[in-house]
C-alpha angles and dihedrals in degrees: 000000000000120000106233105166110126126221111265130211118241088256092052091048090052093048091050092053092047091048088054091056108268109150112222149109106279095220091050091049091051090051090052092049090051089054099041124033115251092235094050092048092048089073088066098047095042094091089056094058129103122221091265090056093253117126125254117253112279096025107149134180088239091060092049094044092050090058091049092048092047092050091051092052091044091054091052091050092050093047090052091054094044091051091056093048093045094052091048095050091045090053094047092050098046093047095051098038096045091051094046100038106023131249095301099031095129090067089069112077090209088068091057101058093158094065126076119226095264094045092048089051090051089048094053092043090054093047089050090053092048090049096047092046095050124103096180111143094238090052093049089052092049093050092048092048108032110015093106090061104029126043091195133025127253125279096268092055102039093050090058088061097045121116114221090260091058090046089054090052091049091053092046092049097047121106114272095248090057092048091048093051092052093043090049089062088066096039097250138101125258094259092055091045092054091050090051092051092048090050092049090050090054093045092047090055091049090052094044090055092045092244123168108271113161099078100018118135107225118241094199111041121208117233118255115216103255099200100045110092096205089071093054111026133100086348125028113225109222123208105206100085140031095281090073092050092048090051091051090050091048090051093050096043091052083070103029101043112002093163096048095101089226095133093049091050091050093049090050090051091051090049092049089057100035090139091069115096105255093192086072086064093049096255112150116220093252097040093132087067090066106112091227090061096047 
């Protein structure tokens, strides 16, 4: 099938939306469409549409825009939490691995038992790219001083250059005792911890590319600890939407940054947009009864 839809001007886009039943001031709608691409904004009005693409009665630009504005603020909240978790895990890994394996331990495949040969090669290739592309002052100094003896810098430098994906590979590749020690800090096992980090990497990428987050159904679902009652009673934490991710972040931040005020800011955000359907985010009606959120 050939794609035949033409590009529309902002004015044509606005008229089309109004013709389909969106209630709004035309000039205000045009201003919004000039600020936020029609296609991006369509993800927020999609739940208001009928099967024939007309809008349900009572659909207003304000309702759509509130969902967009909420999602933007939610992404910023989530990014703030992920940054804190990422830095903590990075610190834990580099401290333990450097002391147990030496400054350049990651360059020995034997020290990365959790990675197959191909994945290890990809890991080192990616680190090399991150190193060669860096112009951080401490990296420039290392190159000028030690490049003739060391193709890559020590643990405590290279981890500062790692993207989250490389950090995830480093965790996955680490010896089991190291992974267990880090996971223990958050009250979970290494397998659950790895699934959390993989989830946070995916969510971070969604946020960094300004993707719709608030009502997204997760493709990769983080593991929920199956023997820890606080995840199941009196409220079961689900893992298919953002509520599960927020609960994981809350659990981790209670240890990593208990004085950050992150939880209070998130609760304020939810209260500010109490008109949005929380079930679309995976929140159960009695979610505040979950011990993790108390």
